C-alpha positions as CSV (number, residue, x, y, z in Angstrom):
1,M,-20.8,-2.7,12.7
2,I,-19.8,-4.4,9.4
3,T,-16.9,-6.8,9.8
4,Q,-16.6,-8.0,6.2
5,I,-18.0,-7.0,2.7
6,Q,-19.2,-10.2,1.1
7,N,-20.8,-9.2,-2.2
8,K,-21.4,-6.3,-4.7
9,K,-24.5,-5.1,-3.0
10,E,-22.7,-4.7,0.4
11,Y,-19.8,-3.1,-1.5
12,D,-22.0,-0.5,-3.2
13,A,-23.8,0.3,0.1
14,A,-20.4,0.8,1.8
15,V,-19.1,3.1,-0.9
16,N,-22.3,5.1,-1.0
17,C,-22.2,5.4,2.8
18,I,-18.7,6.8,2.7
19,I,-19.4,9.3,-0.1
20,H,-22.7,10.5,1.1
21,E,-22.6,10.2,4.9
22,L,-19.1,10.0,6.2
23,W,-16.8,11.8,3.8
24,D,-16.7,15.0,5.9
25,A,-16.5,13.2,9.3
26,E,-14.5,15.1,11.9
27,V,-11.2,13.6,12.6
28,N,-11.2,11.3,15.7
29,S,-15.0,11.3,15.9
30,P,-16.9,8.0,16.0
31,Q,-18.0,8.7,12.4
32,F,-14.4,9.1,11.4
33,E,-13.4,5.8,13.1
34,Y,-16.3,4.1,11.3
35,L,-15.1,5.7,8.0
36,K,-11.6,4.3,8.5
37,N,-13.0,0.8,9.2
38,L,-15.3,0.9,6.3
39,A,-12.6,2.2,3.9
40,S,-10.4,-0.8,5.1
41,L,-13.2,-3.2,4.4
42,I,-13.8,-1.7,1.0
43,D,-10.1,-1.9,0.2
44,S,-10.0,-5.6,1.2
45,Y,-13.0,-6.4,-0.9
46,E,-11.6,-4.6,-4.0
47,K,-8.2,-6.4,-3.6
48,T,-10.1,-9.7,-3.5
49,K,-12.4,-9.0,-6.4
50,W,-10.2,-6.9,-8.6
51,P,-6.6,-7.6,-7.8
52,S,-4.1,-5.1,-9.2
53,T,-1.4,-6.7,-11.2
54,L,1.5,-4.4,-12.0
55,P,3.6,-5.1,-15.1
56,D,7.0,-6.5,-14.6
57,P,9.6,-3.7,-14.1
58,I,11.1,-4.0,-17.6
59,S,7.6,-3.8,-19.2
60,A,7.0,-0.7,-17.0
61,I,10.1,0.9,-18.3
62,K,9.3,0.1,-21.9
63,F,5.8,1.4,-21.5
64,H,7.0,4.6,-20.1
65,M,9.5,5.0,-22.9
66,R,6.7,4.5,-25.5
67,Q,4.5,7.0,-23.7
68,K,7.2,9.6,-23.5
69,D,8.7,8.9,-27.0
70,L,12.0,7.9,-25.4
71,N,14.5,5.5,-26.9
72,L,17.5,3.4,-26.0
73,T,19.8,6.4,-26.3
74,D,17.7,8.3,-23.8
75,L,17.8,5.4,-21.3
76,G,21.6,5.1,-22.0
77,D,22.1,8.7,-21.2
78,L,20.2,8.3,-17.9
79,L,22.1,5.2,-16.9
80,G,25.5,6.4,-18.1
81,S,25.9,3.8,-20.8
82,P,24.0,2.6,-23.9
83,L,25.3,-0.9,-23.2
84,R,23.8,-0.9,-19.7
85,A,20.5,0.3,-21.1
86,F,20.5,-2.5,-23.7
87,E,21.3,-5.1,-21.0
88,I,18.5,-3.8,-18.7
89,L,15.9,-3.8,-21.5
90,N,17.0,-7.3,-22.6
91,K,16.9,-8.6,-19.0
92,T,20.5,-9.7,-19.0
93,Q,21.4,-7.3,-16.1
94,P,19.2,-6.8,-13.1
95,L,17.9,-3.4,-12.0
96,T,20.0,-2.1,-9.1
97,F,18.8,0.2,-6.4
98,S,20.7,3.0,-8.1
99,I,18.9,2.4,-11.5
100,I,15.5,2.1,-9.8
101,W,16.2,5.4,-8.0
102,K,17.2,7.2,-11.3
103,L,14.2,5.9,-13.2
104,S,11.8,6.9,-10.4
105,K,13.4,10.3,-9.7
106,C,14.3,11.4,-13.2
107,W,11.6,9.8,-15.3
108,G,8.8,9.6,-12.7
109,I,8.3,5.9,-13.0
110,P,6.6,4.7,-9.7
111,T,9.0,2.8,-7.6
112,E,6.5,0.1,-7.0
113,S,6.5,-0.6,-10.7
114,L,10.2,-1.1,-10.7
115,V,10.8,-3.4,-7.7
116,G,8.9,-6.5,-8.8
117,S,10.5,-9.7,-10.0
118,Y,10.8,-10.6,-13.6
119,A,12.1,-13.6,-15.6
120,S,15.3,-13.2,-17.5
């Protein structure tokens, strides 16, 4: 049994094993348990080799606004105040739980993109 993926060759072999041999493993079978273990090792290797860096929350909001052609007025409408929207985008007021919830629920911005820290 593999306990760690140490290089690209082992990574490729593990991915190919999952795709070609284990993908349809029956739940709770030994093959399924091996699949879960292998998937965990692949995940660990990927996080080490290709770490995911999410943008800071304000950058995520601005990106979403550009993608959806939204503006400060749209954000102000969502938050109940154009001033609040301005303060959020300029990082003079922090994101509150309520604001994060509204942005996630109404605009579909992933919560994990909104809860990180950012410099004012």
